[in-house]
MARMAR-455858 format. One line per field, with one value per residue: residue number from 1; y, z, x of N, C-alpha, C in turn; residue in three letters. Coordinates in steps of 0.001 Angstrom, whole numbers. Each point is the difference from the previous one (the first is absolute). Example, Ala and Ser with C-alpha at 12.3 -4.5 7.8 and 13.67 -1.06 7.14 Angstrom:
BEGIN
resi = 1, 2
n_v = -5690, 1050
n_w = 7800, -720
n_u = 13190, -350
ca_v = 1190, 1190
ca_w = 0, 60
ca_u = -890, 820
c_v = 1200, 1090
c_w = 0, 730
c_u = 900, -770
resn = ALA, SER
//
This chain:
BEGIN
resi = 1, 2, 3, 4, 5, 6, 7, 8, 9, 10, 11, 12, 13, 14, 15, 16, 17, 18, 19, 20, 21, 22, 23, 24, 25, 26, 27, 28, 29, 30, 31, 32, 33, 34, 35, 36, 37, 38, 39, 40, 41, 42, 43, 44, 45, 46, 47, 48, 49, 50, 51, 52, 53, 54, 55, 56, 57, 58, 59, 60, 61, 62, 63, 64, 65, 66, 67, 68, 69, 70, 71, 72, 73, 74, 75, 76, 77, 78, 79, 80, 81, 82, 83, 84, 85, 86, 87, 88, 89, 90, 91, 92, 93, 94, 95, 96, 97, 98, 99, 100, 101, 102, 103, 104, 105, 106, 107, 108, 109, 110, 111, 112, 113, 114, 115, 116, 117, 118, 119, 120, 121, 122, 123, 124, 125, 126, 127, 128, 129, 130, 131, 132, 133, 134, 135, 136, 137, 138, 139, 140, 141, 142, 143, 144, 145, 146, 147, 148, 149, 150, 151, 152, 153, 154, 155, 156, 157, 158, 159, 160, 161, 162, 163, 164, 165, 166, 167, 168, 169, 170, 171, 172, 173, 174, 175, 176, 177, 178, 179, 180, 181, 182, 183, 184, 185, 186, 187, 188, 189, 190, 191, 192, 193, 194, 195, 196, 197, 198, 199, 200, 201, 202, 203, 204, 205, 206, 207, 208, 209, 210, 211, 212, 213, 214, 215, 216, 217, 218, 219, 220, 221, 222, 223, 224, 225, 226, 227, 228, 229, 230, 231, 232, 233, 234, 235, 236, 237, 238, 239, 240, 241, 242, 243, 244, 245, 246, 247, 248, 249, 250, 251, 252, 253, 254, 255, 256, 257, 258, 259, 260, 261, 262, 263, 264, 265, 266, 267, 268, 269, 270, 271, 272, 273, 274, 275, 276, 277, 278, 279, 280, 281, 282, 283, 284, 285, 286, 287, 288, 289, 290, 291, 292, 293, 294, 295, 296, 297, 298, 299, 300, 301, 302, 303, 304, 305, 306, 307, 308, 309, 310, 311, 312, 313, 314, 315, 316, 317, 318, 319, 320, 321, 322, 323, 324, 325, 326, 327, 328, 329, 330, 331, 332, 333, 334, 335, 336, 337, 338, 339, 340, 341, 342, 343, 344, 345, 346, 347, 348, 349, 350, 351, 352, 353, 354, 355, 356, 357, 358, 359
n_v = -11295, 1351, -210, -1653, 35, 1224, 80, 1787, -74, -1025, 474, 678, -1423, -275, 1127, 1444, -234, 1234, 791, 18, -601, 60, 933, -1276, -1633, 306, 282, -1794, -103, 579, -337, -1063, 200, 76, -450, -666, 628, -858, 1520, -840, -679, 1123, 643, -2023, -505, 1303, -89, -1095, 530, 1406, -1101, -348, 1663, 496, -360, -1206, 506, -91, -1718, 141, 635, -623, -647, 299, 11, -1103, -324, 569, -971, -1340, 462, 628, -725, 1652, 397, -1517, 28, 1621, -377, -605, 1123, 1106, -732, -243, 1112, 277, -1059, -206, 1645, -70, -436, 1087, 1395, -597, -291, 198, 1514, 178, -753, 763, 738, 644, 793, -18, -1417, 271, 1245, -1216, -543, 1320, -209, -191, -148, -387, -1367, 433, 518, 521, -1300, -1405, 799, 153, -1025, -353, 1088, -149, -1547, 206, -305, 521, 728, 1029, -359, -122, -521, 600, -480, -544, 718, 1312, 367, -757, 724, 1192, -686, -278, 1005, 438, -796, -138, 938, -547, 805, -273, 128, 646, -599, 211, 1589, 7, -1149, -292, 1236, -1583, 163, 1374, -16, -1421, 877, 1200, -497, -381, 1183, 869, -1489, 228, -1328, -1351, -830, 1656, -548, -583, -581, -284, 1437, 835, 274, -1211, 13, 1453, -587, -1525, 630, 1449, -813, -900, 1097, 602, -1055, 392, 1470, -272, -1058, 299, 927, -556, -27, -1013, 777, -322, 609, 1461, 43, -932, 1020, 267, -616, 224, 1100, 259, -420, 398, 1061, -1093, -147, 1513, 644, -1534, -468, 125, -684, 38, 640, -888, -232, 1141, -420, 389, -1026, 1027, -86, 1797, 37, -1271, 898, 1179, -474, -646, -458, 698, -811, 1433, 328, -1565, 29, 2016, -514, -1097, -20, 215, -730, -501, 954, 282, -299, 1399, -836, 942, 40, -364, 336, -777, 475, -431, 207, 1324, -334, -837, 1363, 452, -991, -45, 391, -485, -83, -518, 1381, -1441, 439, 1228, -24, 1390, -832, -705, -801, -248, -364, -168, -667, 631, -940, -770, 338, -158, 801, 932, -400, 1054, 237, -402, 736, -144, -871, 688, 1308, -568, -981, 1511, 728, -1642, -451, 1209, -243, -758, 1037, 860, -292, 1297, -481, -963, -633, -154, -53, -652, 472, -654, 838, -846, 990, -1039, 1182, -81, 839, 70, -320, 1132, -709, -311, -1040, 365, 25, -1156, -232, -1457, 557, -244, -858, 655, -789
n_w = -18569, -210, -175, -682, 49, -106, 435, -161, -962, -119, 1245, -707, -562, 1300, 866, -150, 84, -1039, 94, 595, 164, -275, 529, -395, -374, 471, 1050, -327, 263, 1853, 65, -161, 480, 862, -292, -691, 1314, 817, 217, -1646, -780, 364, -41, -1208, -851, 186, -868, -544, -411, 143, 220, -332, 422, 1812, -112, -571, 894, 494, -343, -244, 1234, 519, 209, 239, 1021, 543, 269, 600, 607, -608, -308, 482, 574, -169, -1207, -930, 284, -77, -714, -140, 315, -247, -1502, -634, -192, -847, -1303, -210, -20, -634, -527, 170, -238, -697, -1313, 36, 26, -1042, -643, 410, 346, -1081, 15, -1544, 120, -1195, 413, 722, -1372, -190, 1069, -643, -1387, 1179, -145, -1391, -1179, 843, 1191, -1195, -449, 1289, -334, -1470, 689, 831, -694, -1494, 234, 757, -822, -653, 1413, 932, -1302, 245, 1297, 402, 1458, 362, 508, 1228, 891, -100, 729, 1210, 309, 162, 1021, 577, -282, 382, 958, -1211, 1092, 502, -1378, 1028, 401, -966, -777, 428, -315, -778, -395, -39, -317, -553, -423, 213, 393, -1229, -530, 208, -922, 1017, -716, 1085, 354, 437, 417, -88, -1415, 1474, -560, 272, 1123, -1011, 210, 1050, 648, -414, -165, 618, -256, -86, -278, 962, 626, 85, 109, 1543, -317, -753, 1022, 121, -538, 545, -370, -1405, -187, 303, -1111, -1301, -59, -260, -965, -997, 1, -716, -1271, 563, -19, -601, -761, 653, -555, -648, -269, -916, 398, -817, 862, 1257, -1036, -675, 46, 1257, -906, -89, 1184, 407, -1400, 440, 1261, -931, -739, 455, 370, 698, 745, 512, -1158, 436, 1432, -264, -737, 329, 1145, -524, -422, 1416, -626, 541, -1415, -67, 1310, 1323, -222, 1713, -1144, 750, -410, 394, 1441, -453, -807, 507, 833, -699, 24, 1160, 624, 1361, -76, 1287, 263, 391, 1224, -342, 1046, -125, 105, -11, -460, -1425, 594, -726, 676, -309, 763, -965, -374, 1272, -243, -713, -299, -700, 1161, -2076, 302, -26, -400, 1030, -714, -1096, 490, 838, -1385, -170, 873, -527, -1337, 135, 1143, -1128, 1598, -1399, 230, -466, -417, -1102, -440, 279, -1706, 474, 1080, -600, 613, 164, 629, 1069, -224, 1176, -300, 222, 1337, -1467, 229, -539, -1370, 88, 1251, 365, 0, -1753, 232, -845, -286
n_u = 5627, 449, -1053, 109, 1167, -391, 1082, -71, -448, 715, 568, -126, 70, 1337, 1212, -870, -1295, 725, -1253, 1165, -151, -1439, 798, 688, -902, -539, 845, 536, -1041, -213, 898, -9, -1215, 731, 402, -1385, -404, -1198, -331, -1115, 484, 982, -1032, -356, 1512, -84, -1437, 106, 1122, -398, -515, 1409, 269, 75, 1060, -395, -1188, 604, -59, -1142, -206, 1291, -1609, -1102, 1189, 232, -956, 94, 560, -400, -1031, 408, -356, -61, -1392, -154, 1412, -36, -1245, 819, 1507, -503, -237, 1217, 641, -1429, 433, 1280, 198, -1233, 722, 1349, -521, -556, 48, 1481, -417, -632, 667, 645, -1498, 865, 774, 1119, 98, -11, -212, -91, -41, -1, 125, 854, -976, -1087, -453, -270, -910, -448, 786, -632, -827, -332, 136, -643, -1041, -367, 56, 260, 1403, -1209, -1201, 1098, 570, -1383, -126, 1546, -362, 540, -1259, 236, 1015, 448, -883, 647, 1055, -220, -551, 1263, 1147, -1050, -414, 1291, -148, -790, -631, 1343, 61, -573, 714, -399, 51, 1364, -280, -755, 1442, 170, -1303, -198, 627, -786, -732, -61, 925, -1050, -249, -816, -1191, 959, -1503, -746, 1128, -597, 467, -314, -923, -1027, 1113, 951, -1967, 430, 1186, -787, -1259, 558, 482, -1473, -891, 17, 175, -1314, -218, 650, -549, -1355, 546, 410, 1140, -2, -1005, 34, 1577, -214, -794, 400, 666, -1595, -777, 948, 933, -1317, 599, 1102, -675, -1224, 750, -14, -715, 229, -1975, 1130, -456, 933, 329, -999, -484, -350, 1279, -403, -842, -956, 87, -514, -354, 708, 521, -122, 582, 932, -808, -183, 732, 893, -113, 438, 851, 108, -464, 14, 494, 249, -580, 299, 172, -938, -300, 446, 1301, -661, 1116, 848, 594, 1134, 1474, 231, -844, 639, 958, 143, 24, 517, -857, 405, -598, 460, 940, 755, 1017, 220, 178, -553, -1235, -355, -1962, 1232, -810, 1114, 753, 809, 355, 556, -85, -232, -250, 155, -723, 149, -1511, 536, 281, 651, 1379, -515, 713, 504, 428, 656, 1316, 996, -43, 640, 1167, -89, 53, 868, 306, -500, -727, 386, 655, -186, 601, -227, 974, 451, 1443, 1318, -449, -401, -423, -831, -993, -1378, -370, 49, -985, -113, 74, 1451, 153, 1029, -675, -103, -519, 1025, 609, 152, 676, 788, 900
ca_v = -1595, 663, 728, -769, -1074, 1050, -323, 787, -501, -1413, 109, 687, -840, -1374, 34, -110, 952, 1140, 548, 967, -1381, 275, 1489, 127, 63, 816, 510, -22, 119, 750, 300, 101, 1289, 1396, 5, 159, 1383, -485, 516, -249, -1676, -413, 40, -1080, -610, 1063, 432, -1557, -195, 558, -862, -961, 191, 1420, 1175, -57, 1478, 799, -570, 686, 1485, -52, -220, 1562, 1128, -705, 360, 1641, 0, -690, -193, 1220, -39, 154, 191, -812, -254, 102, 120, -1501, -105, 621, -636, -1688, 433, 808, -1489, -142, 37, -489, -790, 340, 591, 254, -1725, -1099, 176, 61, -1340, -543, 1165, 642, 554, -1155, -464, -108, 1080, -229, -181, 1131, 59, 303, 1119, 1134, -1153, 378, 572, 1502, 112, -167, 1166, 1185, 144, -50, 930, 502, -806, -1273, -772, -854, -963, -1202, -550, -711, -187, -624, -562, -1418, -967, 804, 193, -1398, -441, 759, -1165, -1570, 332, 176, -493, -1544, 1214, 545, 1077, 983, 948, 1109, 848, 418, 500, 1323, -998, 232, 438, 59, -1101, 420, 170, -1184, -340, 749, -192, -1870, 288, 871, -538, -368, -1699, -742, -235, 325, 77, -1693, 171, -1326, 39, 596, 1517, 714, -629, 1269, 507, -975, 622, 1162, -146, -592, 770, 519, -1043, -723, 604, -584, -1055, 412, 480, -636, 91, -976, -858, -1469, -866, -125, -1200, -1575, 292, 417, -1405, -1168, 436, -180, -2167, -80, 149, -597, -1094, 580, 1130, 8, -408, -1500, -1480, -599, 217, -439, -1392, 394, 852, 1482, 237, 596, -1172, 244, -53, -1343, 22, 323, -1154, -1489, -852, -958, -715, 1082, 776, -652, 53, 1234, 192, -760, 331, 1625, -979, -375, 945, 518, 1198, 1294, 688, 888, -1047, 884, -795, 632, 81, -1714, -803, 573, -601, -1121, 906, 1169, -41, 406, 1948, 892, -262, 1171, -85, 128, -248, 661, -967, 570, 36, -1235, -657, -1102, -1, -1456, 404, -1451, 382, -196, 1711, 1330, 756, 1148, 737, -417, -771, -1438, -707, 782, -713, -267, 1303, -1081, -905, 184, 219, -1046, -584, 991, -668, -963, 220, 961, -627, 264, -1065, -1351, -516, -772, -1103, 305, -1201, 347, 1316, 827, -55, 743, 724, 304, 934, -511, 840, 369, -898, -1191, -637, 151, -968, -1272, -1247, -77, 72, -802, 1133, -1326, 926
ca_w = 797, 1414, 819, 718, 276, 1121, 1564, 1289, -486, 463, 1200, 273, -219, 409, 1354, 299, -864, 376, -1307, -944, -785, -811, -293, -643, -1573, -399, -921, -712, -1300, -96, -353, -1690, -51, 250, -1178, -1225, -70, 2, 1640, 958, 332, 726, 1780, 775, 746, 1442, 1351, 1239, 465, 1161, 1096, 742, 1449, -528, -650, -928, -910, 159, -1334, -432, -122, -487, -2172, -117, -227, -1534, -1478, 126, -449, -762, -940, 577, 171, 2004, 1084, 64, 841, 1210, 391, -9, 792, 1032, 1183, 366, 1623, 795, 243, 1071, 1267, 539, 253, 882, 962, 157, 40, 1006, 1924, -118, 670, 915, 1114, 471, -1194, -493, 708, -859, 544, 1087, -123, -570, 1167, -526, -605, 370, 154, -3, -1058, 429, 580, -1121, -430, 924, 366, -875, -277, 1562, 3, -832, 415, 1204, -407, -683, 722, 86, -1130, -1393, 379, -640, -273, -1379, -1414, -688, -302, -1430, -1105, -478, -738, -1097, -653, -774, -748, -287, 297, -987, 117, -184, -1018, 211, 1575, 507, 186, 1708, 830, 326, 1054, 1184, 1027, 1188, -348, 1694, 994, 783, 291, 783, 1632, 1179, -423, -955, -913, -1514, -1148, -351, -1194, 196, 560, -893, -153, -1536, -1184, -377, -1385, -973, -1723, -503, 82, -1410, -838, -376, -698, -1518, -472, -478, -539, -1137, -261, 45, -1678, -140, 741, 130, 688, 1347, 951, 315, 1243, 1080, 276, 667, 1614, 738, 686, 497, 1571, 811, 461, 866, 295, -1036, 206, -724, 906, -751, -63, 688, 164, 10, 1221, -122, -467, 967, 488, 869, -968, -189, 1158, 283, -1112, 867, 655, 803, 496, 1581, -993, -366, 1097, 308, -633, 823, 1354, -343, -407, 902, 331, -673, -208, -102, 783, -584, 275, -468, -824, 32, -1920, -264, 245, -950, -1275, 256, 434, -944, -562, 747, -68, 773, 608, 746, 637, 1455, 1150, -322, 774, 270, -1321, -716, 886, -156, 81, -541, 292, -430, 1310, -842, -452, 627, -305, 1313, -1585, -1186, 432, 445, 743, 1625, 1168, 1236, 497, -679, 982, 1121, -220, -223, 1697, 1195, -395, 697, 1709, 449, -170, -995, -1245, 44, -977, -1118, -1154, -234, -98, -869, 702, -294, 1225, -190, 933, -459, 696, 1464, 209, 1752, 284, -711, -767, -1078, -741, -979, 859, 514, -877, -133, -420, -1027, -34
ca_u = 1179, 1252, -858, -937, 1256, 521, 70, -1108, -1250, -61, -213, -1460, -978, 6, -390, -1334, -1162, -839, -303, 403, 426, -750, -360, 1035, -266, -1076, 1305, 138, -1469, -56, 1477, -6, -1549, 431, 1387, -433, -493, -852, -252, -673, 727, 1054, -983, -537, 483, 143, -115, 77, 1678, 82, -907, 590, 936, -723, 441, -139, -574, 1161, 285, -1122, 56, 1111, -19, -305, 1119, 377, -1321, 178, 1752, 63, -1333, -44, -1436, 53, -1375, -756, 969, 3, -787, 178, 1044, -1001, -1182, 952, 603, -842, -1189, 554, -667, -1110, 405, 624, -356, -1754, -337, 1496, -550, -1646, -235, 1685, 102, 794, 1241, -312, 474, 1141, 1109, 352, 1128, 650, -7, 1484, 118, -536, -1278, -1410, 762, 433, 907, 817, 305, 616, 1263, 549, 726, 1095, 1127, -13, 758, -227, -949, 1218, 644, -943, -597, 1444, 794, 1435, -697, -864, 853, -494, -1402, 272, 685, -1071, -767, 282, 730, -555, 177, 1295, 10, -819, -646, 880, 254, -1447, -203, -1326, -1022, -161, -1361, -1057, 236, 393, -1153, 190, 1498, 9, -813, 1003, 1367, 101, -816, 1141, 73, 518, -1045, 201, 1375, -117, -1144, -242, -1425, -1093, -383, 275, -819, -893, 1294, 505, -117, 577, 1287, -378, -121, 2000, 959, -364, 41, 1242, 501, -686, 805, 1061, 60, -642, -1455, -150, 1064, 122, -1584, 611, 1226, -610, -112, 1371, -327, -971, -221, 1456, -857, -611, 768, 488, -1480, -1768, -716, -240, 230, 689, 1616, -3, 1407, 1593, 891, -649, -1231, -917, -620, -971, -1454, -574, -307, -1647, -1364, -321, -1448, 926, -1135, -754, -1304, -1470, -354, -219, -844, -1098, -477, -645, -949, -503, -964, -1086, -287, -496, -44, 1025, 1268, 1484, 1171, 792, 393, 556, -1238, -632, -445, -740, -909, 356, -1660, -939, -602, 682, 1349, 457, 726, 477, -1086, -1339, -936, -326, -811, -58, -494, 1289, 1172, 571, 1952, 1266, 1171, 1222, 54, -1209, -169, -1020, 83, 421, 1735, 43, 779, -371, 845, -59, -1156, -1493, -502, -370, -1408, -1046, 98, -1122, -1273, -338, -415, -1142, -932, -1468, -348, -114, 1348, -765, 774, 1853, 707, 1604, -116, -981, -696, -792, 80, -962, -596, -529, -1197, -317, -871, -556, 1515, 732, 440, 1115, 740, 1091, 1289, 712, 1546, 573, 1987
c_v = 835, 619, -1169, -216, 1273, -571, -571, -212, -1319, -50, 844, -695, -938, 30, -551, 938, 1305, 940, 1251, -1169, 291, 1137, 133, 444, 1410, 1846, 507, 413, 1891, 982, -67, 321, 1563, 155, 249, 1229, -1120, -18, -1003, -1420, 556, 981, -282, -574, 510, -374, -1495, -243, 954, -535, -896, 298, 1451, 868, -155, 1138, 628, -199, 624, 1678, -240, 24, 1321, 600, -972, 980, 1517, 744, -245, -111, 1837, 81, 874, 118, -1279, -875, 472, 12, -2180, 135, 400, -974, -1452, 776, 398, -1527, -547, 466, 129, -2206, -1010, 297, 140, -2281, -562, 489, -669, -1939, -489, 859, 677, -153, -1435, -904, -107, 1288, -283, -627, 1083, 1112, 664, 1546, 1168, -538, 760, 290, 1516, 170, -214, 1101, 1740, -1541, 90, 1843, 309, -740, -801, -353, -1321, -1426, -743, -933, -928, -225, -787, -1095, -1410, -1369, 572, -622, -1733, -535, 883, -1315, -946, 996, 478, -662, -1778, 1073, 63, 1636, 272, 792, 870, 698, 577, 198, 702, -1394, -498, 426, -151, -1761, 822, 531, -1073, -720, 750, -387, -1831, 635, 724, -639, -1014, -1188, 249, -626, 534, 632, -1336, -289, -2144, 476, 720, 1468, 856, -262, 1195, 713, -619, 650, 762, -800, -1269, 1129, 379, -883, -379, 1522, 528, -537, 786, 1348, -579, -435, -1654, -566, -1430, -852, 560, -323, -1051, 315, 511, -1483, -937, 949, -448, -1817, 249, 503, -576, -1486, 343, 592, -82, -1090, -1761, -1189, -785, 318, -144, -1374, 444, 1013, 1622, 725, 74, -1750, 64, -265, -1165, -657, 446, -352, -1051, -55, -545, -906, 749, 313, -643, -12, 388, 171, -974, 1041, 1872, -496, 712, 1833, 397, 782, 1171, 334, 773, -454, 1088, -1296, 125, -24, -1404, -137, 641, -227, -631, 397, 1102, 258, 881, 1219, 478, -880, 916, -1491, -421, 1045, 492, -1514, 1025, -279, -1558, -1525, -1271, 788, -980, 832, -1500, 664, -94, 935, 1404, 1466, 1912, 1152, 54, -445, -1596, -952, 598, -1107, -434, 815, -1113, -897, 216, 866, -1344, -43, 1495, -836, -1587, 240, 598, -656, -2, -1099, -1405, -707, -1510, -768, 320, -1335, 843, 1029, 1492, -113, 1388, 409, 331, 1284, -555, 819, 70, -1211, -1328, -447, -238, -1351, -862, -456, 302, 547, -1025, -94, -1715, 728, -752
c_w = 796, 1028, 1042, 648, 1333, 1276, 761, -575, 354, 1078, 715, -527, -16, 1447, 592, -757, 575, -884, -878, -965, -1444, -404, -1232, -1626, 263, -18, -1356, -1264, -205, -1076, -1250, -1158, 271, -921, -1245, 277, -327, 1565, 913, 371, 1124, 1299, 220, 1065, 695, 1531, -30, 163, 1517, 1022, 155, 617, -46, -384, -1933, -1501, 89, -1020, -1343, -463, -932, -1893, -300, -229, -1595, -1463, 143, -848, -908, -1094, -148, -194, 1561, 540, 535, 907, 1257, 1043, 440, 1101, 1615, 566, 741, 1841, 1033, 843, 1157, 1558, 704, 664, 1233, 1435, 114, 482, 829, 1632, 667, 85, 957, 964, 560, -1282, -202, 1060, -253, 193, 705, -768, -918, 1412, 276, -431, -278, 450, -324, -1448, -56, 310, -965, -681, 649, 121, -1395, -233, 1247, 63, -955, 38, 972, -757, -1282, 204, 257, -1205, -418, 1158, -221, -838, -1664, -1574, -544, -970, -1698, -1048, -490, -1139, -1740, -1410, -810, -1416, -1395, -299, -1031, 596, 517, -947, -680, 725, -33, 536, 1094, 821, 567, 1696, 1371, 1223, 1019, -65, 1570, 197, 689, 481, 1718, 1581, 1190, 15, -1125, -1763, -1477, -641, 30, -974, 313, 758, -1117, -167, -1173, -537, -1298, -559, -808, -1201, -5, 234, -1584, -771, -323, -779, -1911, -384, -597, -467, -1231, -647, -535, -1572, -302, 932, 816, 818, 1674, 886, 668, 1481, 1500, 492, 852, 1543, 1123, 801, 157, 1387, 781, 911, 2045, 421, -410, 1357, -783, 674, -670, 275, 1570, -91, -647, 750, -16, -389, 1400, 457, 446, -988, 14, 916, 231, -1175, 657, 834, 1538, 1239, 760, -1085, -325, 1151, 477, -1451, 22, 1064, -676, -732, 1084, 490, -736, -1433, -24, 1288, -29, 822, -129, 56, -371, -1307, -859, -1164, -944, -1023, 314, 448, -1069, -771, 784, -55, 667, 483, 946, -259, 803, 627, -330, -193, 20, -668, -58, 995, 440, -362, -826, -283, -607, 1218, -802, -965, 507, -914, 889, -1390, -443, -17, 243, 650, 2018, 1402, 1273, 456, -510, 833, 1001, 33, -373, 1245, 706, -678, 1078, 905, -364, -688, -11, -1549, 414, -1122, 389, -781, -132, -501, -879, 274, -519, 550, -605, 1575, -643, 1378, 1342, -245, 1989, -109, -277, -287, -1559, -539, -699, 790, 181, -1272, -61, -198, -705, 328, -1301
c_u = 497, -782, -1064, 1258, 348, -116, -1106, -1419, -251, 331, -1482, -880, -201, -402, -1139, -636, -529, 68, 573, 1264, -687, -1, 1584, -283, -1131, 878, 848, -956, 120, 999, -434, -947, 428, 1555, -780, -1198, -793, -903, -1199, -43, 1285, -877, -491, 890, 928, -550, -897, 1133, -95, -955, 1088, 388, -32, 1576, 326, -257, 1986, 1144, -655, 908, 1619, 158, -261, 1244, 775, -628, 477, 1453, 353, -282, -632, -1798, 54, -909, -299, 1264, -378, -1589, -164, 436, -1203, -1218, 137, 429, -1456, -839, 1182, 60, -864, -169, 512, -487, -2168, 67, 602, -638, -1265, 108, 1316, -713, 928, 1327, 472, 1024, 2094, 561, 1114, 1524, 692, 398, 954, 403, -1120, -1585, -816, 379, 135, 988, 1608, -39, 819, 1854, 644, 580, 804, 1363, -92, 1067, -105, -438, 628, 285, -185, -427, 833, 909, -1, -1754, -1123, 844, -59, -1446, -109, 362, -1043, -1180, 503, 487, -720, -583, 619, 165, -664, -1014, 514, -154, -1548, -513, -1445, -885, 91, -198, -829, 138, 437, -704, 382, 1755, 652, -721, 877, 1197, 19, -827, 1096, -139, 950, -444, 160, 1113, 278, -403, -251, -1229, -785, 645, 707, -815, -181, 1436, 390, -699, 323, 1832, 290, 49, 1380, 732, -683, 607, 1734, 1020, 246, 1059, 1290, 818, -629, -1290, 200, 233, 97, -1435, 769, 1078, -844, -713, 994, -647, -904, 353, 1174, -230, -347, 1415, 440, -1342, -1173, -360, -478, 222, 1279, 1620, 578, 1539, 1565, 290, 228, -1208, -1127, -1203, -1336, -753, 85, -785, -1589, -522, -706, -928, 604, -1201, -1004, -331, -1262, -1232, -425, -1054, -955, -372, -490, -1347, -1401, -211, -1049, -74, -577, 206, 1933, 1352, 1118, 990, 1371, 251, -379, -1596, -1171, -1044, -1402, -1743, -635, -952, -1309, -459, 863, 1257, 880, 1732, 911, 1112, -1259, -769, -1416, -1176, 399, -474, 819, 1420, 866, 2049, 1033, 1018, 2002, 209, -791, 426, -510, -96, 562, 1508, -144, 561, -266, 641, -622, -1765, -1684, -208, -1338, -1720, -947, -342, -1115, -1436, -621, -109, -895, -1491, -1761, 1103, 752, 840, -1819, 610, 1956, -180, 981, 202, -1241, -1460, -1718, -669, -1579, -484, -1024, -1371, -639, -971, -906, 1703, -23, -821, 887, 545, 1167, 1419, 498, 2009, 483, 1478, -209
resn = UNK, UNK, UNK, UNK, UNK, UNK, UNK, UNK, UNK, UNK, UNK, UNK, UNK, UNK, UNK, UNK, UNK, UNK, UNK, UNK, UNK, UNK, UNK, UNK, UNK, UNK, UNK, UNK, UNK, UNK, UNK, UNK, UNK, UNK, UNK, UNK, UNK, UNK, UNK, UNK, UNK, UNK, UNK, UNK, UNK, UNK, UNK, UNK, UNK, UNK, UNK, UNK, UNK, UNK, UNK, UNK, UNK, UNK, UNK, UNK, UNK, UNK, UNK, UNK, UNK, UNK, UNK, UNK, UNK, UNK, UNK, UNK, UNK, UNK, UNK, UNK, UNK, UNK, UNK, UNK, UNK, UNK, UNK, UNK, UNK, UNK, UNK, UNK, UNK, UNK, UNK, UNK, UNK, UNK, UNK, UNK, UNK, UNK, UNK, UNK, UNK, UNK, UNK, UNK, UNK, UNK, UNK, UNK, UNK, UNK, UNK, UNK, UNK, UNK, UNK, UNK, UNK, UNK, UNK, UNK, UNK, UNK, UNK, UNK, UNK, UNK, UNK, UNK, UNK, UNK, UNK, UNK, UNK, UNK, UNK, UNK, UNK, UNK, UNK, UNK, UNK, UNK, UNK, UNK, UNK, UNK, UNK, UNK, UNK, UNK, UNK, UNK, UNK, UNK, UNK, UNK, UNK, UNK, UNK, UNK, UNK, UNK, UNK, UNK, UNK, UNK, UNK, UNK, UNK, UNK, UNK, UNK, UNK, UNK, UNK, UNK, UNK, UNK, UNK, UNK, UNK, UNK, UNK, UNK, UNK, UNK, UNK, UNK, UNK, UNK, UNK, UNK, UNK, UNK, UNK, UNK, UNK, UNK, UNK, UNK, UNK, UNK, UNK, UNK, UNK, UNK, UNK, UNK, UNK, UNK, UNK, UNK, UNK, UNK, UNK, UNK, UNK, UNK, UNK, UNK, UNK, UNK, UNK, UNK, UNK, UNK, UNK, UNK, UNK, UNK, UNK, UNK, UNK, UNK, UNK, UNK, UNK, UNK, UNK, UNK, UNK, UNK, UNK, UNK, UNK, UNK, UNK, UNK, UNK, UNK, UNK, UNK, UNK, UNK, UNK, UNK, UNK, UNK, UNK, UNK, UNK, UNK, UNK, UNK, UNK, UNK, UNK, UNK, UNK, UNK, UNK, UNK, UNK, UNK, UNK, UNK, UNK, UNK, UNK, UNK, UNK, UNK, UNK, UNK, UNK, UNK, UNK, UNK, UNK, UNK, UNK, UNK, UNK, UNK, UNK, UNK, UNK, UNK, UNK, UNK, UNK, UNK, UNK, UNK, UNK, UNK, UNK, UNK, UNK, UNK, UNK, UNK, UNK, UNK, UNK, UNK, UNK, UNK, UNK, UNK, UNK, UNK, UNK, UNK, UNK, UNK, UNK, UNK, UNK, UNK, UNK, UNK, UNK, UNK, UNK, UNK, UNK, UNK, UNK, UNK, UNK, UNK, UNK, UNK, UNK, UNK, UNK, UNK, UNK, UNK, UNK, UNK, UNK, UNK, UNK, UNK, UNK, UNK, UNK
//
């Protein structure tokens, strides 16, 4: 119950869909089977979880370290740790560069601490104080509190199990992107299983485990008042208001959905973030302003974004303005700030007729 009330998990399921969120229960099952020394079902669930994001194999590697230290299964633990690490290296250094036509686009987030996995390791050896200063600044400490306090600090009573949360936790703390140190996004999805398992073990070690478990549930529920995604607190003084806004389907949302139905099924589309969910069942969707290979573009001028930057502000509006001026693109539909463009083929006008516009 505390797991389901845990604010980072609630936000991961509410704010937007990312496959890594599906890794949460898979990792919990994997840990359960590993703790019972059932390595085959552990491997199946761990392998499925690893498909969620490129760094999740590092979480599995941390499980191997825990297994070796806490259960004294040295050979199996070392094998899991090595295999998990190797899988993450292949994902980051081979798979991601292959599809992004270069190094990982996320390396820029770690420019201050080395700019690459090798660079971060070098900084850890040559200037560990710098890593600590970057990770444990005011933003980082606030993030740690938002992760630990909703579980009543029970995770800290099982420090070995907390190892499982450390890989993703380190990635978030060292990133220059503020969203990664906010529980209102999906970035804590890889941290959540380790902290929840540690809370289970930690509560069990206390003199009255049942009472401790009730305290953890109460802490998770209380944390929802300020941190959580339950859309019920906005009516109370100081309660979180954003969840209620996120779950409300507005007239703008309805107009956007109707407008996007104009885009043919199977067409490759470049879209701003808030429109992506309506198009995500397609085989290929691009993140605006990347338009190479796209025949259609859908943008929301009221909530512009650039790639993974949800709040692009003026930069996003300028990118949309450039697209408006580009003779290769023509607006074929518009409604309430949402614009649908179609690529103009050389020698023939774009189909779709004159754009419609309503405010």
